[in-house]
Each structure stands twice: as structure tokens, then as C-alpha cells.
VEXMARDO-330229 format. One line per field, with one value per atom (N, C-alpha, C, O): residue number from 1; chain; y, x, z; atom name; residue in three letters. Coordinates in steps of 0.001 Angstrom, whole numbers, plus 500000, padded with zeros to 6 digits. Atoms other than C-alpha are relative to their C-alpha. Layout:
BEGIN
nr <- c(NUM,...)
kette <- c(A,...)
y <- c(Y,...)
x <- c(X,...)
z <- c(Z,...)
atom <- c(CA,...)
rest <- c(ALA,...)
***
This chain:
BEGIN
nr <- c(1,1,1,1,2,2,2,2,3,3,3,3,4,4,4,4,5,5,5,5,6,6,6,6,7,7,7,7,8,8,8,8,9,9,9,9,10,10,10,10,11,11,11,11,12,12,12,12,13,13,13,13,14,14,14,14,15,15,15,15,16,16,16,16,17,17,17,17,18,18,18,18,19,19,19,19,20,20,20,20,21,21,21,21,22,22,22,22,23,23,23,23,24,24,24,24,25,25,25,25,26,26,26,26,27,27,27,27,28,28,28,28,29,29,29,29,30,30,30,30,31,31,31,31,32,32,32,32,33,33,33,33,34,34,34,34,35,35,35,35,36,36,36,36,37,37,37,37,38,38,38,38,39,39,39,39,40,40,40,40,41,41,41,41,42,42,42,42,43,43,43,43,44,44,44,44,45,45,45,45,46,46,46,46,47,47,47,47,48,48,48,48,49,49,49,49,50,50,50,50,51,51,51,51,52,52,52,52,53,53,53,53,54,54,54,54,55,55,55,55,56,56,56,56,57,57,57,57,58,58,58,58,59,59,59,59,60,60,60,60,61,61,61,61,62,62,62,62,63,63,63,63,64,64,64,64,65,65,65,65,66,66,66,66,67,67,67,67,68,68,68,68,69,69,69,69,70,70,70,70,71,71,71,71,72,72,72,72,73,73,73,73,74,74,74,74,75,75,75,75,76,76,76,76,77,77,77,77,78,78,78,78,79,79,79,79,80,80,80,80,81,81,81,81,82,82,82,82,83,83,83,83,84,84,84,84,85,85,85,85,86,86,86,86,87,87,87,87,88,88,88,88,89,89,89,89,90,90,90,90,91,91,91,91,92,92,92,92,93,93,93,93,94,94,94,94,95,95,95,95,96,96,96,96,97,97,97,97,98,98,98,98,99,99,99,99,100,100,100,100,101,101,101,101,102,102,102,102,103,103,103,103,104,104,104,104,105,105,105,105,106,106,106,106,107,107,107,107,108,108,108,108,109,109,109,109,110,110,110,110,111,111,111,111,112,112,112,112)
kette <- c(A,A,A,A,A,A,A,A,A,A,A,A,A,A,A,A,A,A,A,A,A,A,A,A,A,A,A,A,A,A,A,A,A,A,A,A,A,A,A,A,A,A,A,A,A,A,A,A,A,A,A,A,A,A,A,A,A,A,A,A,A,A,A,A,A,A,A,A,A,A,A,A,A,A,A,A,A,A,A,A,A,A,A,A,A,A,A,A,A,A,A,A,A,A,A,A,A,A,A,A,A,A,A,A,A,A,A,A,A,A,A,A,A,A,A,A,A,A,A,A,A,A,A,A,A,A,A,A,A,A,A,A,A,A,A,A,A,A,A,A,A,A,A,A,A,A,A,A,A,A,A,A,A,A,A,A,A,A,A,A,A,A,A,A,A,A,A,A,A,A,A,A,A,A,A,A,A,A,A,A,A,A,A,A,A,A,A,A,A,A,A,A,A,A,A,A,A,A,A,A,A,A,A,A,A,A,A,A,A,A,A,A,A,A,A,A,A,A,A,A,A,A,A,A,A,A,A,A,A,A,A,A,A,A,A,A,A,A,A,A,A,A,A,A,A,A,A,A,A,A,A,A,A,A,A,A,A,A,A,A,A,A,A,A,A,A,A,A,A,A,A,A,A,A,A,A,A,A,A,A,A,A,A,A,A,A,A,A,A,A,A,A,A,A,A,A,A,A,A,A,A,A,A,A,A,A,A,A,A,A,A,A,A,A,A,A,A,A,A,A,A,A,A,A,A,A,A,A,A,A,A,A,A,A,A,A,A,A,A,A,A,A,A,A,A,A,A,A,A,A,A,A,A,A,A,A,A,A,A,A,A,A,A,A,A,A,A,A,A,A,A,A,A,A,A,A,A,A,A,A,A,A,A,A,A,A,A,A,A,A,A,A,A,A,A,A,A,A,A,A,A,A,A,A,A,A,A,A,A,A,A,A,A,A,A,A,A,A,A,A,A,A,A,A,A,A,A,A,A,A,A,A,A,A,A,A,A,A,A,A,A,A,A,A,A,A,A,A)
y <- c(500141,485298,499167,498238,500731,484060,498598,497663,501318,481199,499101,497897,500778,480121,499506,498434,500418,479956,499036,498495,500946,477816,500606,499864,499337,480401,499912,499667,499951,480564,501352,502285,498706,483339,501124,502282,498939,485199,500521,501696,499557,485308,500654,501327,499467,486314,501520,502108,498546,489935,500542,501631,499565,490173,499766,500591,500309,488505,500832,501170,499249,490420,501379,501536,498676,494139,500681,501663,499381,494948,499484,500086,500602,492730,500986,501509,499010,494981,499564,500411,500459,492779,499557,498948,500383,492236,500963,502074,499180,493575,501068,502148,499054,495318,501346,502377,498679,498031,500771,501996,499326,498767,500594,501719,499520,499070,501178,502168,498923,501213,501280,502374,498794,503571,500646,501872,499440,503964,500703,501746,499381,504735,501315,502299,498780,507302,501089,502273,499006,508991,500529,501733,499598,509034,499855,500241,500134,508208,498958,499118,501036,505087,498630,498489,501362,501353,499172,498130,500700,500267,501001,502210,499107,501674,500572,499870,499324,504172,500116,501194,500014,503159,500577,500369,499462,504997,498992,498309,500909,502985,498539,497709,501401,499794,499474,500234,500599,497416,499875,500226,500239,496539,501292,502153,498821,499139,499954,498877,499914,500336,499641,499945,500375,498949,501221,501314,498812,502295,501217,501416,498758,505554,501049,500806,498935,508824,500472,500842,499613,509669,498992,499377,501031,506341,500137,499909,499805,507043,501204,501183,498840,510450,499610,500047,500485,508749,499172,499280,500831,506273,500847,500558,499138,509005,500776,501048,499341,510803,499058,499472,500988,507613,499832,499776,500209,507158,501239,501122,498785,510795,500234,500834,499840,510727,499065,499457,500995,507547,499347,498277,500478,507043,498787,498214,501186,504232,498772,497771,501104,501969,498951,499284,501081,498576,499949,500449,500024,497883,499261,499643,500751,495352,500862,500776,499121,497914,501128,501526,498968,500584,499430,500101,500655,498120,499805,500032,500196,497309,501313,501342,498694,501016,500518,501142,499559,501717,499216,499781,500838,498805,500413,500083,499479,500462,501035,501149,498929,503323,499505,500233,500482,501121,499077,498452,500938,499191,498585,497628,501318,496326,500013,500902,499990,495390,499730,499052,500198,495462,499296,499244,500741,493480,500941,502102,499238,494644,500328,501409,499769,494277,501158,501946,498888,496671,501321,502309,498785,499231,500394,501564,499700,498967,500480,501403,499607,499225,501439,502209,498638,502384,501013,502130,499098,503927,500205,501316,499853,503245,500862,501601,499194,504818,501490,502303,498584,508095,500351,501332,499770,507849,500013,500842,500209,506753,498601,497607,501265,504026,499816,500789,500293,502312,499761,498690,500123,502952,500441,501390,499646,503058,501022,500972,499001,506007,499363,498472,500520,505328,500670,501891,499458,505732,500597,499899,499305,508315,500413,500988,499607,508831,501518,502174,498575,512308,500278,499753,499681,513726,501438,502372,498658,516669,500211,499246,499680,518460,500667,501011)
x <- c(501310,490873,500094,499309,499866,492074,500523,500177,499475,493969,498875,498866,501122,490777,499106,498511,500854,488924,500711,500083,499264,491654,500538,500810,499497,492861,501512,502182,498557,496339,500502,499710,499481,498653,499817,499671,500177,498298,498571,498340,501398,494513,499703,498682,500267,494810,499937,499142,500019,495551,498726,498282,501256,492429,498850,497942,501083,490227,500069,499035,499826,491675,500563,501782,499499,491874,500815,501504,499257,493373,501429,502290,498682,496371,501033,500846,499028,499459,500796,501308,499220,501151,499111,499606,500911,498081,500084,500600,499968,497683,498921,499118,501099,494397,500369,500013,499611,495842,500928,500851,499107,498526,499219,499479,500807,495978,499139,499021,500869,493652,500793,500326,499210,496418,500477,500522,499593,497662,498830,499011,501179,494123,499670,499356,500343,493516,501054,500721,498938,496911,500163,500325,499666,497366,498846,498979,501153,493932,500169,499634,499774,495047,499937,500113,500019,494709,501142,501487,498854,497589,501125,500905,498862,501027,500007,499707,499874,501497,501479,502068,498568,504987,500328,499595,499514,506906,500981,501685,499118,508819,499691,500599,500339,506932,499505,498979,500419,506182,501155,502297,498980,508018,500403,499563,499501,510197,499555,499353,500432,509167,501144,502306,498999,510963,500462,501631,499669,510842,500079,499224,499889,512053,499081,498480,500837,510198,500548,499783,499397,512654,499640,499348,500376,511940,498542,498197,501417,508220,499829,498979,500059,508782,500423,499811,499571,510685,498886,498624,501091,507834,498837,498286,501100,505205,500386,499526,499562,507303,499907,499513,500098,507472,498547,498241,501416,503719,499385,498559,500604,502890,500429,499681,499557,504947,499227,498806,500694,503300,498925,499151,501007,500068,499220,498450,500698,498758,500904,500559,499048,501755,499564,499010,500358,501212,500983,502105,499217,502531,501325,502325,498756,505126,501058,502241,499049,506718,500470,501634,499617,506657,501002,501965,499085,508348,501376,502391,498714,511046,500763,501979,499343,511759,500458,501513,499621,511805,501195,502060,498899,514162,501353,502393,498744,516763,500593,501812,499555,516929,500333,500962,499860,516993,501201,501657,498921,519773,499460,500063,500620,517477,498661,497843,501228,514670,498762,498835,501268,511041,499029,499243,500976,508037,498926,498821,501110,505070,498975,498386,500959,502874,500441,499603,499490,505110,499764,499379,500222,504879,498531,498207,501439,501093,499591,498786,500325,500903,500424,499674,499512,503014,499213,498971,500822,501009,498631,498103,501276,497790,500146,499230,499778,499309,500024,499627,499982,499819,498808,498837,501278,496295,500129,499514,499953,497254,499456,500066,500684,494864,499819,499652,500226,494489,498534,498008,501423,490936,499717,500318,500388,489361,498877,498011,501065,487198,498741,498801,501284,483526,499676,499768,500373,482450,498605,497647,501289,479658,499557,500338,500469,477515,499819,499474,500172,477398,498514,497907,501414,473929,499881,500344,500214,472971,498511,497764,501419,469627,499820,498698)
z <- c(500595,538529,498725,498540,501248,535101,500238,499516,499692,536675,500502,500245,499477,538416,498861,498974,501112,535085,499067,498156,500823,533528,498720,497776,501194,530975,499932,500935,500180,529536,500483,500616,499545,530739,498994,499385,500987,527437,500006,499717,499934,527832,501344,501486,498673,531479,499988,500723,500064,530583,499394,499756,500603,528461,500957,501057,499079,531047,501270,501846,498761,533997,499675,499604,500380,533092,501086,500808,498915,536485,500047,500689,499993,535867,499462,498363,500453,535607,498778,498047,501139,533007,498836,497888,501075,530820,498820,498939,501212,527300,500016,499459,500027,527900,500621,500049,499475,530172,499056,498972,500946,527583,498834,498407,501116,524791,500432,499711,499509,526888,500263,499945,499724,527998,498709,498616,501292,524404,499337,498708,500601,523270,500685,500015,499269,526001,499840,499789,500103,525658,498584,498385,501364,521894,499020,497859,500871,520482,498909,497812,501006,518664,500660,501870,499481,519015,499422,499981,500570,516761,499824,499899,500170,516187,498591,497625,501290,513378,499664,499743,500234,512438,498632,497665,501251,509750,499419,500164,500727,507138,500277,500257,499850,507820,498655,497842,501256,504995,499027,499322,501016,501837,499302,499038,500706,500139,498549,497989,501394,496694,499063,499333,500997,493656,499215,498840,500786,491834,500911,501774,499244,493305,499363,498316,500554,492753,498658,497767,501278,489990,498907,497775,500963,488276,499581,498422,500320,488475,499078,498188,500905,486849,498595,497621,501313,484012,499370,498172,500491,483695,499480,498418,500456,483448,498749,497911,501231,480816,498810,497719,501078,478749,499573,498382,500301,478999,499362,498457,500557,478265,498551,497778,501394,475047,499075,497987,500832,473744,500867,501432,499064,475653,499508,500279,500500,473412,499955,499327,499989,474032,501015,502063,499084,475650,501166,501076,498768,479150,499822,500430,500204,477951,499310,499640,500689,475625,500922,500882,499032,478344,500992,501363,499055,480712,499387,500045,500670,478171,499891,500078,500118,477641,501357,501461,498656,481386,500520,501189,499502,482106,499426,499995,500546,479861,500957,501076,499099,482403,501403,502172,498629,485532,500158,499201,499682,487237,500159,499673,499831,488247,499271,499510,500789,485853,500862,501887,499309,486968,499067,497855,500790,485813,499450,499846,500572,483777,501071,501064,498906,486856,500878,501314,499204,488798,499281,499906,500781,485995,500056,500261,499954,485919,501381,501502,498632,489714,500273,500872,499771,489778,499168,499625,500805,486941,500634,500611,499312,488819,501245,501606,498789,491931,499689,500523,500393,490016,499108,498365,500695,488518,498485,497814,501448,485025,499760,500153,500241,483890,498502,497767,501403,480543,499750,500052,500260,479479,498575,498070,501358,476069,500048,500922,500063,475102,499426,498578,500491,474517,498674,498544,501313,470896,500112,500444,499897,470832,498595,497837,501345,467745,499911,500894,500240,466240,499780,498847,500101,466778,499506,500161,500535,464590,499775,499618,500233,464117,498670,498298)
atom <- c(N,CA,C,O,N,CA,C,O,N,CA,C,O,N,CA,C,O,N,CA,C,O,N,CA,C,O,N,CA,C,O,N,CA,C,O,N,CA,C,O,N,CA,C,O,N,CA,C,O,N,CA,C,O,N,CA,C,O,N,CA,C,O,N,CA,C,O,N,CA,C,O,N,CA,C,O,N,CA,C,O,N,CA,C,O,N,CA,C,O,N,CA,C,O,N,CA,C,O,N,CA,C,O,N,CA,C,O,N,CA,C,O,N,CA,C,O,N,CA,C,O,N,CA,C,O,N,CA,C,O,N,CA,C,O,N,CA,C,O,N,CA,C,O,N,CA,C,O,N,CA,C,O,N,CA,C,O,N,CA,C,O,N,CA,C,O,N,CA,C,O,N,CA,C,O,N,CA,C,O,N,CA,C,O,N,CA,C,O,N,CA,C,O,N,CA,C,O,N,CA,C,O,N,CA,C,O,N,CA,C,O,N,CA,C,O,N,CA,C,O,N,CA,C,O,N,CA,C,O,N,CA,C,O,N,CA,C,O,N,CA,C,O,N,CA,C,O,N,CA,C,O,N,CA,C,O,N,CA,C,O,N,CA,C,O,N,CA,C,O,N,CA,C,O,N,CA,C,O,N,CA,C,O,N,CA,C,O,N,CA,C,O,N,CA,C,O,N,CA,C,O,N,CA,C,O,N,CA,C,O,N,CA,C,O,N,CA,C,O,N,CA,C,O,N,CA,C,O,N,CA,C,O,N,CA,C,O,N,CA,C,O,N,CA,C,O,N,CA,C,O,N,CA,C,O,N,CA,C,O,N,CA,C,O,N,CA,C,O,N,CA,C,O,N,CA,C,O,N,CA,C,O,N,CA,C,O,N,CA,C,O,N,CA,C,O,N,CA,C,O,N,CA,C,O,N,CA,C,O,N,CA,C,O,N,CA,C,O,N,CA,C,O,N,CA,C,O,N,CA,C,O,N,CA,C,O,N,CA,C,O,N,CA,C,O,N,CA,C,O,N,CA,C,O,N,CA,C,O,N,CA,C,O,N,CA,C,O,N,CA,C,O,N,CA,C,O,N,CA,C,O,N,CA,C,O,N,CA,C,O,N,CA,C,O,N,CA,C,O,N,CA,C,O)
rest <- c(MET,MET,MET,MET,ALA,ALA,ALA,ALA,VAL,VAL,VAL,VAL,GLU,GLU,GLU,GLU,THR,THR,THR,THR,GLY,GLY,GLY,GLY,SER,SER,SER,SER,THR,THR,THR,THR,PRO,PRO,PRO,PRO,SER,SER,SER,SER,ARG,ARG,ARG,ARG,ALA,ALA,ALA,ALA,GLY,GLY,GLY,GLY,VAL,VAL,VAL,VAL,LEU,LEU,LEU,LEU,ASP,ASP,ASP,ASP,PRO,PRO,PRO,PRO,VAL,VAL,VAL,VAL,SER,SER,SER,SER,PRO,PRO,PRO,PRO,ASP,ASP,ASP,ASP,GLY,GLY,GLY,GLY,GLN,GLN,GLN,GLN,LEU,LEU,LEU,LEU,PRO,PRO,PRO,PRO,LEU,LEU,LEU,LEU,ILE,ILE,ILE,ILE,MET,MET,MET,MET,SER,SER,SER,SER,ALA,ALA,ALA,ALA,TYR,TYR,TYR,TYR,HIS,HIS,HIS,HIS,GLN,GLN,GLN,GLN,GLU,GLU,GLU,GLU,GLY,GLY,GLY,GLY,ARG,ARG,ARG,ARG,THR,THR,THR,THR,THR,THR,THR,THR,SER,SER,SER,SER,ASN,ASN,ASN,ASN,ARG,ARG,ARG,ARG,ILE,ILE,ILE,ILE,ASN,ASN,ASN,ASN,CYS,CYS,CYS,CYS,GLY,GLY,GLY,GLY,ARG,ARG,ARG,ARG,LYS,LYS,LYS,LYS,ARG,ARG,ARG,ARG,LYS,LYS,LYS,LYS,LEU,LEU,LEU,LEU,SER,SER,SER,SER,GLU,GLU,GLU,GLU,ARG,ARG,ARG,ARG,ASP,ASP,ASP,ASP,VAL,VAL,VAL,VAL,ARG,ARG,ARG,ARG,VAL,VAL,VAL,VAL,LEU,LEU,LEU,LEU,THR,THR,THR,THR,GLN,GLN,GLN,GLN,ILE,ILE,ILE,ILE,VAL,VAL,VAL,VAL,SER,SER,SER,SER,LYS,LYS,LYS,LYS,LYS,LYS,LYS,LYS,HIS,HIS,HIS,HIS,LYS,LYS,LYS,LYS,THR,THR,THR,THR,MET,MET,MET,MET,ALA,ALA,ALA,ALA,ALA,ALA,ALA,ALA,GLN,GLN,GLN,GLN,ILE,ILE,ILE,ILE,THR,THR,THR,THR,ALA,ALA,ALA,ALA,GLU,GLU,GLU,GLU,LEU,LEU,LEU,LEU,ASN,ASN,ASN,ASN,VAL,VAL,VAL,VAL,HIS,HIS,HIS,HIS,LEU,LEU,LEU,LEU,ASN,ASN,ASN,ASN,SER,SER,SER,SER,PRO,PRO,PRO,PRO,VAL,VAL,VAL,VAL,SER,SER,SER,SER,THR,THR,THR,THR,ARG,ARG,ARG,ARG,THR,THR,THR,THR,VAL,VAL,VAL,VAL,ARG,ARG,ARG,ARG,ARG,ARG,ARG,ARG,GLU,GLU,GLU,GLU,LEU,LEU,LEU,LEU,HIS,HIS,HIS,HIS,ARG,ARG,ARG,ARG,VAL,VAL,VAL,VAL,ASN,ASN,ASN,ASN,ILE,ILE,ILE,ILE,HIS,HIS,HIS,HIS,GLY,GLY,GLY,GLY,ARG,ARG,ARG,ARG,ALA,ALA,ALA,ALA,ALA,ALA,ALA,ALA,ILE,ILE,ILE,ILE,ALA,ALA,ALA,ALA,LYS,LYS,LYS,LYS,PRO,PRO,PRO,PRO,LEU,LEU,LEU,LEU,VAL,VAL,VAL,VAL,THR,THR,THR,THR,HIS,HIS,HIS,HIS)
***
């Protein structure tokens, strides 16, 4: 059927769902059996630069001096690490553990 329409062999599986070597039957069977359309692979993607222990050290540094700039925090953290990390990495890891640099809003004192 797909050959008659002039499709490439890779498109033949999508156009002809009955084809035993097509992709559509594989996707449909995975969806019906496991309820997913993509693979849920473990350990996929890039490895983290900082371990969980390094992140704990980072949060301790920040909790002691919470008004310190990111460059100074990075310099202090790099003393503890074997391979130095960038300021962007430090900020990314702090955001991952819900530590954000935000200024408090100045509120006027209202008395009656």
C-alpha cells in the first residue's frame, strides 16, 4: 500500500498500520501494555556536576551568609570541590533546592 503511494520505507510503517515491521504497531502495543508513548529511561541525560553532598555544603554556605553574592559563594564552594564549578551552576543548584535571591519589599509602617 505504501509502496503504491510512493512513500519511503520509513514512512511505510506509519501509513500502513498492519505492516509487521512498521513503527505504529510498536507504539500502539507499548501504549496499550504499559500506558506510555515514550520510554521512561532511568539515568538518561547529563550527569549533575554537584553531588548531593556538594549541594548540602552549598546550602550550608548560603544559610550562614544569605546576603552573599553568587560569585563569592562559588569561590567558597570551589575550595571544597575537586573540580571547580561556575557561578551559573551554583545558581542553578540553589534554584533546584528552592533558594532564590529576592529582595524584600519595603513596607511603610502604618499606625493609627
